N, CA, C and O atoms as a GROMACS GRO file, in nm:
protein
  304
    1UNK      N    1  -5.359   2.965   8.951
    1UNK     CA    2  -5.218   2.962   8.931
    1UNK      C    3  -5.170   3.099   8.877
    1UNK      O    4  -5.232   3.155   8.787
    2UNK      N    5  -5.063   3.150   8.929
    2UNK     CA    6  -5.008   3.276   8.883
    2UNK      C    7  -4.920   3.254   8.766
    2UNK      O    8  -4.858   3.149   8.752
    3UNK      N    9  -4.914   3.354   8.680
    3UNK     CA   10  -4.827   3.344   8.557
    3UNK      C   11  -4.682   3.328   8.603
    3UNK      O   12  -4.636   3.404   8.688
    4UNK      N   13  -4.608   3.231   8.547
    4UNK     CA   14  -4.472   3.210   8.575
    4UNK      C   15  -4.450   3.121   8.701
    4UNK      O   16  -4.336   3.095   8.740
    5UNK      N   17  -4.557   3.076   8.764
    5UNK     CA   18  -4.542   2.993   8.881
    5UNK      C   19  -4.592   2.852   8.847
    5UNK      O   20  -4.704   2.834   8.799
    6UNK      N   21  -4.504   2.749   8.874
    6UNK     CA   22  -4.540   2.614   8.836
    6UNK      C   23  -4.652   2.562   8.928
    6UNK      O   24  -4.659   2.598   9.045
    7UNK      N   25  -4.736   2.478   8.874
    7UNK     CA   26  -4.844   2.418   8.948
    7UNK      C   27  -4.786   2.304   9.032
    7UNK      O   28  -4.701   2.229   8.985
    8UNK      N   29  -4.833   2.294   9.155
    8UNK     CA   30  -4.798   2.183   9.247
    8UNK      C   31  -4.908   2.087   9.257
    8UNK      O   32  -5.020   2.120   9.217
    9UNK      N   33  -4.886   1.969   9.308
    9UNK     CA   34  -4.979   1.863   9.323
    9UNK      C   35  -5.101   1.908   9.403
    9UNK      O   36  -5.214   1.873   9.368
   10UNK      N   37  -5.082   1.984   9.507
   10UNK     CA   38  -5.190   2.028   9.594
   10UNK      C   39  -5.290   2.117   9.514
   10UNK      O   40  -5.411   2.103   9.525
   11UNK      N   41  -5.235   2.208   9.435
   11UNK     CA   42  -5.321   2.295   9.349
   11UNK      C   43  -5.398   2.212   9.243
   11UNK      O   44  -5.517   2.233   9.219
   12UNK      N   45  -5.326   2.118   9.181
   12UNK     CA   46  -5.393   2.039   9.080
   12UNK      C   47  -5.504   1.954   9.147
   12UNK      O   48  -5.612   1.938   9.090
   13UNK      N   49  -5.480   1.899   9.265
   13UNK     CA   50  -5.579   1.818   9.334
   13UNK      C   51  -5.702   1.901   9.370
   13UNK      O   52  -5.815   1.853   9.364
   14UNK      N   53  -5.679   2.024   9.407
   14UNK     CA   54  -5.788   2.114   9.438
   14UNK      C   55  -5.874   2.143   9.318
   14UNK      O   56  -5.997   2.144   9.325
   15UNK      N   57  -5.809   2.167   9.208
   15UNK     CA   58  -5.880   2.192   9.082
   15UNK      C   59  -5.958   2.069   9.038
   15UNK      O   60  -6.075   2.080   9.001
   16UNK      N   61  -5.892   1.952   9.040
   16UNK     CA   62  -5.956   1.831   8.999
   16UNK      C   63  -6.069   1.788   9.089
   16UNK      O   64  -6.163   1.721   9.047
   17UNK      N   65  -6.058   1.827   9.212
   17UNK     CA   66  -6.167   1.782   9.309
   17UNK      C   67  -6.301   1.855   9.274
   17UNK      O   68  -6.407   1.811   9.319
   18UNK      N   69  -6.297   1.960   9.197
   18UNK     CA   70  -6.420   2.029   9.155
   18UNK      C   71  -6.472   1.984   9.021
   18UNK      O   72  -6.572   2.037   8.972
   19UNK      N   73  -6.405   1.886   8.961
   19UNK     CA   74  -6.441   1.839   8.831
   19UNK      C   75  -6.525   1.709   8.844
   19UNK      O   76  -6.517   1.642   8.947
   20UNK      N   77  -6.604   1.674   8.743
   20UNK     CA   78  -6.678   1.551   8.750
   20UNK      C   79  -6.586   1.428   8.758
   20UNK      O   80  -6.486   1.419   8.686
   21UNK      N   81  -6.620   1.333   8.848
   21UNK     CA   82  -6.533   1.217   8.870
   21UNK      C   83  -6.521   1.130   8.746
   21UNK      O   84  -6.424   1.055   8.735
   22UNK      N   85  -6.616   1.136   8.652
   22UNK     CA   86  -6.616   1.047   8.539
   22UNK      C   87  -6.562   1.116   8.413
   22UNK      O   88  -6.571   1.059   8.304
   23UNK      N   89  -6.506   1.239   8.425
   23UNK     CA   90  -6.453   1.310   8.315
   23UNK      C   91  -6.319   1.252   8.271
   23UNK      O   92  -6.239   1.214   8.356
   24UNK      N   93  -6.291   1.243   8.139
   24UNK     CA   94  -6.166   1.196   8.093
   24UNK      C   95  -6.053   1.292   8.123
   24UNK      O   96  -6.075   1.412   8.137
   25UNK      N   97  -5.928   1.239   8.135
   25UNK     CA   98  -5.812   1.326   8.146
   25UNK      C   99  -5.734   1.310   8.021
   25UNK      O  100  -5.689   1.201   7.987
   26UNK      N  101  -5.717   1.424   7.949
   26UNK     CA  102  -5.650   1.419   7.820
   26UNK      C  103  -5.532   1.519   7.823
   26UNK      O  104  -5.528   1.611   7.904
   27UNK      N  105  -5.436   1.496   7.730
   27UNK     CA  106  -5.326   1.587   7.711
   27UNK      C  107  -5.317   1.623   7.559
   27UNK      O  108  -5.380   1.558   7.476
   28UNK      N  109  -5.238   1.725   7.527
   28UNK     CA  110  -5.220   1.754   7.385
   28UNK      C  111  -5.155   1.637   7.312
   28UNK      O  112  -5.065   1.571   7.363
   29UNK      N  113  -5.204   1.614   7.189
   29UNK     CA  114  -5.145   1.509   7.108
   29UNK      C  115  -5.010   1.548   7.051
   29UNK      O  116  -4.966   1.661   7.069
   30UNK      N  117  -4.945   1.461   6.986
   30UNK     CA  118  -4.810   1.482   6.932
   30UNK      C  119  -4.808   1.605   6.843
   30UNK      O  120  -4.724   1.693   6.863
   31UNK      N  121  -4.896   1.614   6.746
   31UNK     CA  122  -4.896   1.731   6.655
   31UNK      C  123  -5.030   1.800   6.656
   31UNK      O  124  -5.041   1.913   6.608
   32UNK      N  125  -5.128   1.739   6.707
   32UNK     CA  126  -5.262   1.796   6.716
   32UNK      C  127  -5.357   1.696   6.784
   32UNK      O  128  -5.317   1.584   6.817
   33UNK      N  129  -5.474   1.736   6.802
   33UNK     CA  130  -5.572   1.651   6.865
   33UNK      C  131  -5.544   1.636   7.012
   33UNK      O  132  -5.464   1.709   7.069
   34UNK      N  133  -5.612   1.538   7.075
   34UNK     CA  134  -5.595   1.509   7.215
   34UNK      C  135  -5.572   1.363   7.239
   34UNK      O  136  -5.620   1.282   7.161
   35UNK      N  137  -5.499   1.323   7.344
   35UNK     CA  138  -5.465   1.186   7.372
   35UNK      C  139  -5.494   1.152   7.516
   35UNK      O  140  -5.489   1.241   7.601
   36UNK      N  141  -5.527   1.024   7.548
   36UNK     CA  142  -5.553   0.980   7.681
   36UNK      C  143  -5.422   0.983   7.758
   36UNK      O  144  -5.314   0.982   7.699
   37UNK      N  145  -5.432   0.987   7.892
   37UNK     CA  146  -5.316   0.984   7.981
   37UNK      C  147  -5.299   0.850   8.035
   37UNK      O  148  -5.396   0.784   8.071
   38UNK      N  149  -5.172   0.805   8.044
   38UNK     CA  150  -5.145   0.676   8.115
   38UNK      C  151  -5.118   0.707   8.261
   38UNK      O  152  -5.127   0.824   8.299
   39UNK      N  153  -5.088   0.613   8.341
   39UNK     CA  154  -5.068   0.631   8.489
   39UNK      C  155  -4.967   0.736   8.517
   39UNK      O  156  -4.858   0.728   8.461
   40UNK      N  157  -4.994   0.833   8.600
   40UNK     CA  158  -4.899   0.937   8.633
   40UNK      C  159  -4.773   0.871   8.696
   40UNK      O  160  -4.780   0.768   8.763
   41UNK      N  161  -4.656   0.937   8.671
   41UNK     CA  162  -4.530   0.882   8.719
   41UNK      C  163  -4.455   0.989   8.798
   41UNK      O  164  -4.438   1.102   8.752
   42UNK      N  165  -4.410   0.950   8.920
   42UNK     CA  166  -4.326   1.035   9.000
   42UNK      C  167  -4.182   1.015   8.956
   42UNK      O  168  -4.133   0.902   8.957
   43UNK      N  169  -4.112   1.125   8.918
   43UNK     CA  170  -3.974   1.113   8.866
   43UNK      C  171  -3.893   1.234   8.903
   43UNK      O  172  -3.945   1.332   8.954
   44UNK      N  173  -3.765   1.226   8.877
   44UNK     CA  174  -3.669   1.329   8.900
   44UNK      C  175  -3.654   1.410   8.769
   44UNK      O  176  -3.648   1.351   8.660
   45UNK      N  177  -3.648   1.543   8.779
   45UNK     CA  178  -3.645   1.627   8.659
   45UNK      C  179  -3.536   1.734   8.671
   45UNK      O  180  -3.512   1.790   8.779
   46UNK      N  181  -3.471   1.761   8.561
   46UNK     CA  182  -3.379   1.876   8.556
   46UNK      C  183  -3.461   1.988   8.485
   46UNK      O  184  -3.522   1.965   8.381
   47UNK      N  185  -3.459   2.104   8.542
   47UNK     CA  186  -3.534   2.218   8.491
   47UNK      C  187  -3.453   2.303   8.389
   47UNK      O  188  -3.332   2.320   8.401
   48UNK      N  189  -3.527   2.355   8.290
   48UNK     CA  190  -3.474   2.450   8.197
   48UNK      C  191  -3.344   2.400   8.126
   48UNK      O  192  -3.245   2.472   8.122
   49UNK      N  193  -3.347   2.279   8.073
   49UNK     CA  194  -3.232   2.223   8.004
   49UNK      C  195  -3.242   2.238   7.849
   49UNK      O  196  -3.141   2.230   7.778
   50UNK      N  197  -3.365   2.261   7.798
   50UNK     CA  198  -3.387   2.269   7.656
   50UNK      C  199  -3.427   2.414   7.621
   50UNK      O  200  -3.501   2.477   7.696
   51UNK      N  201  -3.380   2.465   7.509
   51UNK     CA  202  -3.415   2.600   7.463
   51UNK      C  203  -3.489   2.596   7.328
   51UNK      O  204  -3.541   2.698   7.281
   52UNK      N  205  -3.491   2.478   7.267
   52UNK     CA  206  -3.559   2.465   7.137
   52UNK      C  207  -3.709   2.475   7.153
   52UNK      O  208  -3.767   2.424   7.248
   53UNK      N  209  -3.771   2.542   7.054
   53UNK     CA  210  -3.916   2.554   7.060
   53UNK      C  211  -3.995   2.424   7.050
   53UNK      O  212  -4.109   2.414   7.097
   54UNK      N  213  -3.931   2.323   6.986
   54UNK     CA  214  -4.005   2.198   6.968
   54UNK      C  215  -3.992   2.103   7.085
   54UNK      O  216  -4.059   1.999   7.086
   55UNK      N  217  -3.910   2.134   7.181
   55UNK     CA  218  -3.898   2.055   7.306
   55UNK      C  219  -3.959   2.131   7.426
   55UNK      O  220  -3.961   2.254   7.430
   56UNK      N  221  -4.008   2.054   7.521
   56UNK     CA  222  -4.045   2.118   7.648
   56UNK      C  223  -3.913   2.162   7.718
   56UNK      O  224  -3.808   2.106   7.688
   57UNK      N  225  -3.917   2.254   7.805
   57UNK     CA  226  -3.800   2.310   7.864
   57UNK      C  227  -3.733   2.212   7.967
   57UNK      O  228  -3.614   2.228   7.996
   58UNK      N  229  -3.804   2.116   8.020
   58UNK     CA  230  -3.750   2.034   8.124
   58UNK      C  231  -3.722   1.887   8.078
   58UNK      O  232  -3.776   1.843   7.977
   59UNK      N  233  -3.637   1.811   8.151
   59UNK     CA  234  -3.598   1.678   8.107
   59UNK      C  235  -3.604   1.580   8.228
   59UNK      O  236  -3.557   1.609   8.337
   60UNK      N  237  -3.662   1.469   8.203
   60UNK     CA  238  -3.660   1.365   8.307
   60UNK      C  239  -3.515   1.308   8.314
   60UNK      O  240  -3.454   1.273   8.212
   61UNK      N  241  -3.463   1.302   8.437
   61UNK     CA  242  -3.322   1.259   8.454
   61UNK      C  243  -3.295   1.213   8.594
   61UNK      O  244  -3.341   1.276   8.690
   62UNK      N  245  -3.222   1.102   8.610
   62UNK     CA  246  -3.188   1.056   8.743
   62UNK      C  247  -3.097   1.156   8.817
   62UNK      O  248  -3.085   1.148   8.940
   63UNK      N  249  -3.035   1.249   8.747
   63UNK     CA  250  -2.960   1.359   8.807
   63UNK      C  251  -3.048   1.475   8.850
   63UNK      O  252  -3.001   1.567   8.917
   64UNK      N  253  -3.173   1.471   8.812
   64UNK     CA  254  -3.262   1.583   8.839
   64UNK      C  255  -3.273   1.608   8.988
   64UNK      O  256  -3.265   1.516   9.069
   65UNK      N  257  -3.291   1.736   9.021
   65UNK     CA  258  -3.300   1.780   9.161
   65UNK      C  259  -3.444   1.814   9.203
   65UNK      O  260  -3.468   1.850   9.318
   66UNK      N  261  -3.540   1.804   9.107
   66UNK     CA  262  -3.674   1.840   9.134
   66UNK      C  263  -3.763   1.716   9.114
   66UNK      O  264  -3.752   1.649   9.011
   67UNK      N  265  -3.851   1.686   9.209
   67UNK     CA  266  -3.951   1.578   9.192
   67UNK      C  267  -4.067   1.634   9.112
   67UNK      O  268  -4.110   1.747   9.134
   68UNK      N  269  -4.116   1.556   9.022
   68UNK     CA  270  -4.231   1.600   8.937
   68UNK      C  271  -4.319   1.484   8.911
   68UNK      O  272  -4.270   1.371   8.903
   69UNK      N  273  -4.449   1.506   8.897
   69UNK     CA  274  -4.542   1.408   8.849
   69UNK      C  275  -4.558   1.431   8.698
   69UNK      O  276  -4.592   1.542   8.655
   70UNK      N  277  -4.535   1.330   8.618
   70UNK     CA  278  -4.539   1.340   8.474
   70UNK      C  279  -4.663   1.264   8.428
   70UNK      O  280  -4.684   1.149   8.466
   71UNK      N  281  -4.743   1.331   8.346
   71UNK     CA  282  -4.861   1.264   8.284
   71UNK      C  283  -4.824   1.240   8.138
   71UNK      O  284  -4.829   1.330   8.054
   72UNK      N  285  -4.785   1.116   8.110
   72UNK     CA  286  -4.746   1.081   7.974
   72UNK      C  287  -4.873   1.052   7.895
   72UNK      O  288  -4.970   0.999   7.948
   73UNK      N  289  -4.871   1.088   7.765
   73UNK     CA  290  -4.986   1.063   7.683
   73UNK      C  291  -4.980   0.917   7.634
   73UNK      O  292  -4.871   0.863   7.616
   74UNK      N  293  -5.094   0.855   7.614
   74UNK     CA  294  -5.105   0.715   7.559
   74UNK      C  295  -5.060   0.712   7.420
   74UNK      O  296  -5.103   0.794   7.339
   75UNK      N  297  -4.974   0.619   7.388
   75UNK     CA  298  -4.936   0.601   7.245
   75UNK      C  299  -5.041   0.525   7.177
   75UNK      O  300  -5.100   0.433   7.234
   76UNK      N  301  -5.068   0.559   7.055
   76UNK     CA  302  -5.174   0.490   6.977
   76UNK      C  303  -5.130   0.353   6.934
   76UNK      O  304  -5.206   0.281   6.869
   0.00000   0.00000   0.00000
């Protein structure tokens, strides 16, 4: 992946295809540590709507013009 270029499903699938099939899929935890991923979700997203450091830049929205796969972390 090039700097500043978003990863697409095809690229992620190619990367994952080289990983062990029994490896866990984890994401960053809320403030630290790692969390399990729940089922990926296809959704509509608005890009670059947040500027705060504590929020990710994008937002899930029915008005979104971009389709995205979202990997939500499992709540404890």
